[in-house]
N, C-alpha and C positions, 0 to 999 in steps of 0.2 A: 406606472406605482413609483413614488418616492420611497426612499430608504426607510423612512418611519412606516408607512402603509406595509411596506414589504418585511419590515420586522415582526408587525404584527401577526400578519398571515403566516411567516415561517415558525412562529410561536404558537402559533394555534395549529400548526400541523398540515397545512395547505400543501400539498404533494405538486401543485402548479407553482405557486411562490418559492417552495423551496428548489425545482428545476432552472426558476428564473434567478433566483440567487446565485446557484453555482455558475451559472452563464456569465453573471456579473463577475465573480470573483476570478474566473479563468480569461476574462478578456484582459488585451494587452494595452487597452484605451489608457491614457492618465486619469481622465476625467472617471472612466468605470473604476479605475483600482482607488480612487479618493472615496468613491461612494461605497465600495467593497469594503474598506478600512472602517468606515463608517458604520458598515450594518454588521460586520463582526463585534466591533465594539460595542454596539446598543443589545445586540444578542446576549453578551456574557457567556459565562462558563458555569451557571448554575447546575445546569444539566449533564451526567454525564452516563453516557452508553458502554456498552462492552464494545470494544474496537477487537475484530480479529482480522488480522492480516492472514493472505492464503496466496501460497506460492504452487508452483508444480511443474514437472516437465511439460513441453507440448504433448499435447494428445492424451495426457493424463486425465480428462475428464471433469477439469476446474470447475465448467460452467454445469455440467449436469449434477455434479455433486451440489454446489450452491444451491441450484434450484431445490432440489430434494430435502437439502439440509435446510432452507428456509422455509420451504412448506412445511416442514417438521416444527418448526420456531413459530409460524405464523397460527398452526394449529392450535398451539397454546397459548395464544392470544398475543404473543411479542410481535412488535414493531420492529421491521427488519429493513434496513438500506444496504444495496448493494453498489458500492462504486469499483467499476471494473475499469480498468487499464488497458487500453487496447494497443497495441505497437501502432508507430506510424512509419509511412514511408521514408526513408532517409534521402530519396531525391525529390519527393513532390511533396513531403510533410503531411500526406493525406492518410485517413486512418478508415478501416470499415465500419467499426463500432456496431459491430453486430451482436452483443450480448443480451440485448432485449429479445432479438428473434431466438437466441438459442434458450431463454428463459422464457419461455413463452406462458406457461403455467404460473409462474412466479409472477412476470410482469403483471397479469390481471387481478393478483390479489391485491384487496385494499390495505392490507397490513402491510404491504411490501411496497419498494419504493428501489427503481434501479436504473444509474445513473452511468452509462458509458464514456468515459472521455478518452483522447489522444494522448498518447506519451509525448509525441513531439519529439524535441530532443534529449530529453532528460534521459539521464542515466539511473539505474536503481529501481526499475520496474515499475515506478508510480508517475503521475503525472506534477506537474510544478505545484499545482493547486490542491493537488488532494488533500492536502493537510487540514486547508480551509473547509473544503467540502465536509470532511469529516465532523468540523467543527458546526457546521451548519446543520446536517443531520442529526448532530445531538441536540440541537436548539429545539429544531421539529420536534422534539421527543421521541425517537427513536431509541428501541431497547438494544439490538443488536446492529453493529455496521461491520459488514463483510468488507473487506478491502482485497481486491484481485488483482495482484500484479500479472505484467505481461507474460511474465514465463520464468524459468528459474535457470541461474547461476551462479557464478561467484560475486557477480556485484547486485545482483536483486535481491539485496538484504535493507536497502533503505526504509521497507516497509516494516520492518521491526521498531523503526523510531516512529513510527503511527499508530501502532498496535498495542493493545495489552497483551493479547496471546497471539503467537505467530504459530501459524500451520502450516506444514510443509505436506503437500499431497505428493504420493508417489505411484506410478504403476506396476504391477507384477512385473518384475525381470530379475536378471542375474547379476555377475559383478560388475558388467559395464556400466549400468546403472547406478552402482554404488560408485564406481568413479567417476559418472558423470555429474553426480550431485556432490561439490566438494565441500570441504571441512568448514570453510567459511559459513555456510548457510546454515550446515547441520548444527554448528554452535550457535545461531540466532533462534532455531525452531524449538518451540516448546512442545510441540505435540507434531508426530510423524501418523499420517494415515494412508496407510496401502490400499488405495482405491482399485475397484474392479475385480473385489474378491468373490466372484462368481462364476457359475457354471464350471467350466473346464480349467479355468484359473486359478481357482479355490486353491489346489496345492500349490501354484506356484507364486501366489500372495504369501502362503504363509510360509514359505520358503523365504521368500523376498523380507518378510516382517523379522524372523529370523535372524537374517543377514544384519537389518537396522537396529535391532537391539543388541545385537553385539556389537555392532559400532558406537551405538550411543554409550555402552557400559566402557570405552575407552575415552571416551571427553572427559572431562574435570568437571566434577559437581559444580554447581551453580548456587551462590546464596540466595537466590531468588527463588528455586525450586524445593519444594519438599522430596520427601522420599519418594522414589517412583517416577519422579519426572528429571527430563524430557521422557514422554511417552510415548510408545509405537501401537496402533492398534489397525487392522482392518475395518474396512468399510465398503459396502457397495452402495453405489449411488442407484445403480439400475434396479436391484432389489429392495431397496430401503433396509439394508441390514447393517449392523454396527453404528447409527447413525446416533441414537439412543446414548450407547456407551461413550462415543464421541463426543456428545455434548455434556455427559454427566463429568467427565474427565478435565472437561473446559471450563464448567462451572467451579468443579472443586480447585482447582488450579486457581482460578481467579479468587475466591471466597480467602483461599490459603494468604494469597498476597496481599489483600485488603488487609486482612486480619493481622499479618506480619509488617505492616508499612511498604509493604515493597510495592503496591500499585502507585501510592502517593508520590512515592521517592522516583520511579521509574519516569512519571508522567511530567514531574519536574525537571529530570534529566533531557525527558525529550523536548520540552519547551526551551531550554537553553539552546540544544542541537540547532532547534528550527529559527532561534533568532541569530546565532551566527550565520546558520545558510542564508537568512534573508540579508545580512550584513554582506556577505560574500558575492550574492547575487548583483545587489545593489553596486559594489564596486567593479564588477565586469558591466554591469550596463554604462558605467560612467567611460570607462574605457573606449565607449561605441558615440561619444559626445566630444566635440570641440573644446580645446584647442588637442585634446590628448588624442582624438582619432587622428587627426591630422599629422602628428606627430609619428605615432604606430606605422602611418600609410608610409610615410618617408621613410622612416627605418627599416621597414619592411620591402621597400625598393633598394634600398642599400643590401639588405642581406638577399633579394634575389641576382641583385649583380656581384654577388661576391666580394663587394667592398666592406662587408662586415659581416662577422661571425653573428649568428642567432643568439650566444651568450652574450656577447659583449653588446649588442642592441637594445637586448631586454635590460641588461644592466644600467645602460644609459638611460633606457627610458622610467625602471625604477628610481634612479636619483635625480631626474627633473622630478620626477611627483612627489620626491621627499623633501624637494627643498619648500 
């Protein structure tokens, strides 16, 4: 299928064509990259979906939440795309990509689309081309796009540069959990959801909610938030409890940001961020080509033999590049 045919199929909402388009933008081949850029340009940016970033600690139930939440949205007639980023092995580069099997019911829903992608060597919890995959899903007419990161930590905040609403999913726990989720990601989150608030864990979930609600009050109020946000709520993906309230909070925040102009400003800032990121990635790739790579290898040998310090070698390389 050529780019023109693929463009038409993606715009028509063909899920198979969308999967093929995402494979194209994720490819590292130079000819595929040229086709991917042509495809994205042809699709344009007329359609906009609600982009939801979702992160959480390991074992918090991200996949279970996404499946139950996604089924609730499709029951309302909304088209839902899930872009799940799976961790890759640092040794082999391989990934299990098991999100489709963990979301079996949602994967069979005709109004849903699930695409797992490997993180490879990328930091920040998302894959290199997740941003372009989001744009493809918007062009395919999806109403809500859920971007699931590999996990939570102080660096898994890049998803905030991809989303309109950033949801942090938490498990019922005590002070250790609060310590484990550091301030960086807390400041990025728009809504905190304490999952697994069911059965014997209800009381623990409510205590955790109180802990996080107190922590949120200590953070500085953000201009892009109305009164009452960032919000903290309890949910149960197992018992389908609290999801309606969570969705209402998400819609309320999104509507307020649209009305106040924050939505458009945030997307403009995100576009500038990803432009700068693409330039940085291009410069890093240039270091792997000759004659720069040969010079790096020569200087690297000198550093390894103790003939030159890493700092002076780097300064020499940068000085030669600046000529």
